[in-house]
C-alpha positions as CSV (number, residue, x, y, z in Angstrom):
1,M,-5.9,-4.4,-6.3
2,I,-9.4,-5.2,-4.8
3,L,-12.3,-4.5,-7.5
4,V,-15.8,-4.3,-5.3
5,K,-19.1,-4.8,-7.5
6,L,-22.4,-4.2,-5.4
7,R,-26.4,-6.0,-5.5
8,E,-27.8,-3.7,-7.8
9,G,-29.6,-0.6,-6.5
10,Q,-26.9,-0.3,-4.0
11,G,-25.1,2.7,-3.6
12,S,-21.4,2.5,-3.1
13,H,-21.3,3.2,0.8
14,Q,-23.0,-0.2,0.8
15,L,-19.7,-2.7,-0.2
16,Q,-22.1,-5.6,-0.1
17,Q,-21.5,-7.8,-3.5
18,F,-18.8,-7.4,-5.6
19,G,-15.3,-6.1,-5.5
20,N,-11.8,-6.1,-7.0
21,N,-8.4,-5.9,-5.3
22,A,-5.5,-4.5,-7.2
23,G,-1.9,-5.0,-5.9
24,C,-3.5,-7.6,-3.5
25,G,-0.2,-8.9,-1.9
26,T,-1.1,-11.9,-0.2
27,G,-4.8,-11.6,0.3
28,N,-4.7,-10.3,3.6
29,Y,-6.7,-7.4,3.0
30,A,-9.2,-9.6,0.0
31,K,-10.2,-11.6,2.7
32,A,-10.9,-8.6,5.7
33,F,-13.3,-6.8,2.6
34,V,-14.8,-10.9,3.0
35,D,-14.9,-10.8,6.5
36,M,-16.6,-7.3,6.6
37,G,-19.7,-8.3,4.4
38,V,-18.6,-7.6,0.9
39,G,-19.9,-10.2,-1.2
40,Q,-17.7,-10.9,-4.3
41,I,-14.8,-9.6,-4.9
42,T,-12.0,-9.9,-7.5
43,I,-8.1,-9.9,-7.1
44,L,-5.6,-8.7,-9.2
45,D,-1.7,-9.4,-8.6
46,A,1.4,-9.0,-10.5
47,S,3.4,-11.2,-8.9
48,T,2.8,-14.9,-9.5
49,G,4.3,-16.0,-5.8
50,M,1.8,-13.2,-4.4
51,L,-1.4,-14.4,-5.9
52,E,-0.6,-17.8,-5.7
53,K,-0.2,-17.0,-1.4
54,A,-3.6,-15.2,-1.3
55,K,-5.6,-17.8,-3.4
56,S,-4.2,-20.5,-1.0
57,K,-5.3,-18.1,2.1
58,L,-8.6,-17.6,0.0
59,A,-9.8,-20.4,-1.5
60,D,-12.9,-21.1,0.6
61,Y,-14.1,-18.2,-0.1
62,M,-13.4,-18.7,-3.9
63,A,-14.7,-22.2,-3.6
64,R,-18.0,-20.4,-2.9
65,G,-17.7,-17.4,-5.3
66,V,-17.0,-14.8,-2.8
67,V,-13.7,-14.2,-4.3
68,K,-14.9,-14.2,-7.9
69,E,-11.6,-14.2,-10.2
70,A,-7.5,-13.9,-9.5
71,I,-5.9,-12.5,-12.1
72,E,-1.6,-12.5,-12.9
73,A,-1.3,-9.2,-14.7
74,K,0.7,-5.7,-14.9
75,M,-1.1,-2.2,-14.5
76,P,-1.6,-0.5,-16.3
77,P,-4.1,-1.4,-18.4
78,I,-6.5,-3.0,-15.8
79,P,-7.9,-5.9,-17.7
80,F,-11.5,-5.6,-17.5
81,P,-14.4,-4.0,-19.4
82,D,-15.8,-0.6,-18.8
83,E,-17.9,-0.3,-16.4
84,S,-17.1,-3.1,-14.1
85,F,-17.4,-2.6,-10.5
86,D,-18.2,-0.2,-7.6
87,A,-15.3,0.5,-6.2
88,V,-11.5,0.0,-6.8
89,V,-8.9,-0.6,-4.2
90,F,-5.1,0.1,-4.3
91,N,-3.4,-0.6,-1.3
92,L,0.4,0.0,-1.2
93,V,0.3,-0.5,-4.7
94,L,1.0,2.7,-6.6
95,N,4.2,3.9,-5.3
96,H,5.8,0.3,-7.1
97,L,4.7,1.3,-10.6
98,D,7.4,4.4,-11.3
99,I,10.3,3.6,-9.6
100,D,12.9,6.5,-10.4
101,N,9.8,8.5,-12.4
102,P,8.7,11.3,-10.3
103,A,5.5,12.5,-13.2
104,F,4.2,8.9,-12.0
105,P,3.0,8.1,-15.4
106,N,2.2,4.1,-15.1
107,S,0.4,5.7,-11.7
108,V,-1.4,8.3,-13.6
109,K,-2.3,5.7,-16.4
110,T,-3.5,3.0,-14.4
111,L,-5.5,5.5,-12.2
112,K,-7.3,6.8,-16.0
113,E,-7.7,2.9,-15.9
114,S,-9.7,3.2,-12.5
115,V,-11.9,5.4,-13.2
116,R,-13.0,3.4,-17.4
117,I,-13.7,0.5,-15.2
118,L,-15.9,2.2,-12.5
119,R,-19.4,2.5,-12.5
120,P,-20.8,5.2,-11.8
121,D,-21.0,6.9,-8.2
122,G,-17.9,4.5,-7.5
123,L,-15.1,4.9,-5.9
124,I,-11.1,4.5,-5.5
125,I,-9.6,3.8,-2.4
126,I,-5.8,4.1,-2.4
127,S,-3.8,3.6,0.7
128,T,-0.2,4.6,0.8
129,V,3.0,6.1,3.4
130,L,3.9,9.3,2.4
131,T,7.3,10.4,2.3
132,T,6.9,12.7,5.4
133,T,6.1,9.4,7.5
134,V,9.2,7.6,6.3
135,S,11.3,10.6,7.2
136,R,9.5,11.7,10.5
137,I,7.4,9.4,11.7
138,Q,9.0,5.9,11.2
139,W,11.6,5.4,13.7
140,F,13.7,3.2,11.9
141,S,14.3,5.4,8.7
142,Q,15.2,8.5,10.9
143,L,18.6,6.0,11.7
144,N,20.3,7.6,8.4
145,M,18.5,10.2,6.4
146,E,20.5,9.6,3.6
147,I,19.1,6.3,3.0
148,T,15.8,7.9,3.7
149,N,16.0,10.7,1.3
150,R,17.2,8.6,-1.3
151,Y,14.1,5.7,-0.9
152,N,11.8,8.8,-0.6
153,A,13.0,10.7,-4.2
154,S,13.4,6.6,-6.0
155,V,9.8,5.0,-4.6
156,M,7.7,7.5,-2.6
157,P,5.1,10.1,-3.9
158,S,4.4,13.1,-1.5
159,L,1.0,14.4,-0.7
160,E,1.4,17.3,-3.5
161,Q,2.9,14.3,-6.0
162,F,-0.6,12.3,-5.5
163,E,-2.6,15.5,-5.6
164,Q,-1.0,16.1,-8.9
165,M,-1.6,12.4,-9.7
166,F,-5.1,12.5,-9.4
167,E,-5.7,15.8,-11.2
168,D,-3.7,14.3,-14.4
169,A,-5.9,11.4,-13.8
170,G,-9.3,13.1,-13.8
171,I,-10.2,12.0,-10.3
172,K,-11.3,14.3,-7.0
173,C,-10.2,13.3,-3.2
174,I,-13.5,13.5,-1.2
175,Q,-11.4,12.3,1.9
176,K,-7.9,11.3,3.4
177,I,-7.8,10.0,6.6
178,N,-4.2,8.5,8.5
179,T,-4.6,5.1,10.3
180,L,-3.0,5.9,14.1
181,G,-0.3,2.6,14.8
182,A,1.8,0.2,13.0
183,D,0.2,-2.7,13.8
184,I,-0.5,-3.1,9.9
185,I,3.6,-3.3,9.2
186,K,4.6,-6.6,9.9
187,N,7.5,-6.9,12.7
188,Y,7.6,-3.3,12.7
189,Y,8.4,-3.1,16.6
190,N,11.4,-6.1,16.2
191,L,14.3,-4.0,17.1
192,D,16.7,-5.8,16.5
193,D,16.0,-6.8,13.0
194,I,18.0,-4.2,12.1
195,L,21.1,-6.0,13.0
196,D,19.9,-9.6,10.7
197,E,20.8,-9.0,7.3
198,S,18.5,-11.9,6.6
199,L,15.5,-9.7,8.2
200,R,16.9,-7.1,6.5
201,A,17.1,-8.3,2.9
202,P,13.4,-8.3,2.3
203,R,12.5,-5.1,3.5
204,P,12.8,-2.5,0.1
205,Y,13.9,-0.1,2.1
206,W,17.4,-1.4,3.1
207,T,17.5,-1.7,-0.8
208,F,18.8,1.4,-1.5
209,A,21.6,1.7,1.1
210,T,25.1,1.2,0.0
211,K,27.0,-1.2,2.0
212,E,28.6,1.1,4.1
213,E,25.0,2.7,5.1
214,V,24.1,-0.5,6.8
215,A,27.0,-0.5,8.4
216,D,26.4,2.8,10.1
217,V,23.2,1.9,10.8
218,V,24.6,-1.2,12.6
219,Q,26.9,0.7,14.9
220,K,24.6,3.2,15.7
221,V,22.4,0.8,16.9
222,K,24.6,-1.3,18.9
223,A,26.0,1.5,20.2
224,L,22.5,2.9,21.7
225,K,22.2,-0.6,23.2
226,A,25.7,-1.0,24.4
227,K,24.7,2.2,26.4
228,G,21.0,1.8,27.0
229,E,19.3,4.2,25.1
230,Y,18.2,1.6,22.0
231,E,14.3,1.8,23.1
232,K,14.2,4.9,24.4
233,W,15.5,6.2,21.4
234,V,13.1,4.1,19.6
235,K,10.1,6.1,21.8
236,E,11.4,8.9,21.0
237,H,11.7,9.1,17.1
238,D,8.5,6.6,16.6
239,L,5.3,8.7,15.8
240,T,3.1,6.2,14.7
241,S,0.6,5.8,17.1
242,T,0.1,9.7,17.1
243,T,0.4,11.2,13.3
244,G,-0.5,7.0,11.9
245,V,1.6,5.5,9.1
246,V,-0.9,4.6,6.2
247,T,-3.0,7.4,4.9
248,I,-5.5,6.5,2.7
249,F,-7.1,8.5,0.0
250,F,-10.8,8.3,-1.5
251,C,-11.6,9.4,-4.2
252,K,-14.4,9.6,-7.3
253,P,-14.3,11.2,-11.1
254,N,-14.5,14.3,-11.6
């Protein structure tokens, strides 16, 4: 999570002074916010390892007070007083809060918490990968739809489920956009990674596959490679450059 606080008298469209990043990961996006002119932010993550990497990456910013705090906490709740920030950024984090629970209660509670800590006219920014993107846009998830359907059902909210979450949390989406291209996903076009168990293992998607399903995918890839058709197949099934991977919601309290 990235939490953003602005200079007094500024509107939420002028991210110049303070911020908070929830589910900050290793700090890449927090660094980007600062480099784009956000004067001060707070970052939050539930993972000690992720937070330590973020703190190392942002050490200079923390020394200068640009990154105000780096807090280890599991959401919900969000451990800040009422009306503390002008923007809250959830970067690819809400889908991790409610595994195998299609009502997404923790996500709704967390969004309600973001409303609580927002100042008047505050902004909630949520990035995610939608189920339709996983099943129709990304090339690797079309190699075995049984894995993909299981992954989507367990982890990824659909657009309709996000809209229900927003309604339950008392917020409204004022704009949503898709980012074109797959540059945001590290090693996305390393096509042979699928054949290497050590490279598959860190990716959450493959934890939903049985050994038999992994073997089926590996065999399919090897067969395509043997025919010299693997790269062509990927190009035909990858629509990220025209449809996008990440969806971003810009929301405000009702």
